[in-house]
C-alpha positions as CSV (number, residue, x, y, z in Angstrom):
1,M,0.2,-0.1,0.4
2,A,1.5,3.5,-1.0
3,R,2.0,5.1,1.8
4,F,1.3,9.7,1.7
5,K,1.7,12.3,4.7
6,I,-0.8,15.2,5.2
7,A,2.1,17.8,5.3
8,Q,3.0,19.6,2.8
9,N,6.5,20.7,1.3
10,P,7.7,23.3,2.0
11,T,8.1,24.9,-1.9
12,F,6.8,23.5,-5.0
13,K,7.4,24.7,-8.1
14,A,5.3,25.2,-11.7
15,D,6.4,26.9,-15.2
16,V,5.2,30.6,-15.1
17,D,4.3,32.3,-18.6
18,I,6.2,35.4,-18.4
19,P,4.7,38.2,-21.5
20,R,7.8,39.1,-23.6
21,V,8.2,42.7,-25.6
22,G,5.9,41.6,-29.5
23,G,3.3,39.1,-27.4
24,T,5.6,36.4,-27.2
25,T,5.8,34.6,-23.5
26,I,8.2,32.5,-22.6
27,K,7.5,29.3,-20.1
28,V,10.2,29.7,-16.8
29,P,9.8,27.1,-13.6
30,F,10.1,28.8,-10.7
31,E,9.8,27.5,-7.4
32,F,7.4,28.9,-4.4
33,K,7.2,28.9,-1.1
34,Y,4.2,27.0,0.1
35,R,1.6,28.3,2.5
36,D,-1.9,26.9,5.0
37,R,-4.8,27.8,4.5
38,K,-4.2,30.6,7.1
39,E,-1.0,32.1,6.1
40,L,-2.3,32.4,2.4
41,A,-5.7,34.2,3.4
42,A,-3.2,36.5,6.4
43,L,-0.7,37.4,2.8
44,F,-3.9,38.3,0.3
45,A,-5.3,40.6,3.6
46,G,-1.9,42.4,3.9
47,W,-1.7,42.8,-0.5
48,Q,-4.9,43.9,-0.4
49,E,-4.5,46.1,2.9
50,S,-1.6,47.7,1.2
51,A,-3.9,48.8,-1.9
52,K,-5.6,50.5,-0.5
53,E,-3.2,52.4,1.2
54,D,-2.1,53.2,-2.2
55,Q,-5.1,54.8,-3.2
56,E,-6.1,56.5,0.2
57,R,-2.1,58.2,-1.2
58,F,-3.3,58.6,-4.3
59,K,-6.6,60.2,-4.0
60,A,-5.2,62.6,-1.0
61,K,-2.9,63.7,-4.4
62,G,-5.6,64.7,-6.7
63,D,-4.3,66.7,-9.5
64,E,-0.4,66.4,-8.7
65,L,-0.7,62.3,-8.7
66,T,1.8,61.5,-12.5
67,L,1.6,58.6,-13.9
68,I,5.1,57.3,-12.6
69,E,4.1,57.7,-9.5
70,I,1.2,54.8,-10.0
71,T,3.7,53.0,-11.6
72,A,6.7,53.0,-8.8
73,S,3.8,52.0,-7.0
74,H,2.6,49.5,-9.1
75,I,6.1,48.6,-9.3
76,E,7.0,48.3,-5.6
77,R,3.8,46.0,-5.3
78,Q,5.2,43.9,-7.6
79,V,8.4,44.0,-6.2
80,E,7.3,42.4,-2.9
81,Q,4.4,39.5,-3.6
82,V,7.1,38.1,-6.3
83,A,9.5,38.6,-3.1
84,E,7.2,36.2,-0.4
85,L,6.1,34.4,-3.3
86,V,9.2,33.1,-5.2
87,T,12.4,30.8,-4.1
88,G,14.1,30.5,-7.6
89,W,13.2,30.1,-10.5
90,G,14.8,28.7,-14.1
91,F,16.3,32.1,-15.3
92,D,19.5,32.0,-16.5
93,D,19.7,34.9,-13.3
94,K,20.7,34.3,-10.6
95,F,17.6,35.1,-8.3
96,S,18.3,37.4,-5.6
97,P,16.4,41.0,-4.6
98,E,18.6,42.9,-7.6
99,S,17.1,40.3,-10.5
100,I,13.4,40.1,-9.1
101,R,13.3,44.0,-9.3
102,A,15.1,43.6,-13.0
103,L,12.2,41.0,-14.0
104,V,9.4,44.0,-12.9
105,E,11.0,46.4,-14.4
106,T,11.6,45.1,-17.6
107,S,8.6,43.6,-18.1
108,A,5.1,45.3,-17.1
109,G,2.9,41.2,-16.6
110,A,5.8,39.3,-15.4
111,G,4.5,40.5,-11.6
112,D,0.8,39.5,-12.3
113,A,2.0,36.0,-14.4
114,V,3.9,35.2,-10.9
115,V,1.1,35.9,-8.9
116,D,-2.0,34.2,-11.3
117,A,0.9,30.9,-11.5
118,Y,1.3,31.1,-7.8
119,Q,-3.1,31.8,-7.4
120,K,-3.5,28.6,-9.6
121,A,-1.5,26.4,-7.9
122,F,-3.4,25.9,-4.9
123,S,-6.7,26.0,-6.4
124,P,-8.7,22.5,-6.5
125,A,-7.6,20.2,-8.8
126,R,-9.3,19.0,-11.8
127,L,-11.0,15.8,-12.0
128,G,-12.1,14.2,-15.5
129,N,-11.8,15.1,-18.4
């Protein structure tokens, strides 16, 4: 009889379709940090709260808010998210805070693609065809 353990591994792997300029994507293997359901909820709630704080800050700036400020805030949020989720990747570039920032700054959709792949990994497995 096969033996299984209830505890999950501390990390898991999933491919992420990283968008490239020109509408193409490249499939890159990522290694993600596992979180249980409560940890996952706390993580996402923290991101939601940070987004609300950004919106309030943006609203307070009114007409003085610039696209540069919005973009910088979005980049910071995505760098934070990728750093909290990922423990390694298949890029030639060494996984580091600097390379995370480079990825997010050079690919407008990379941060979202990483977060989406992470969320999809936690979706219940499909059964059947």
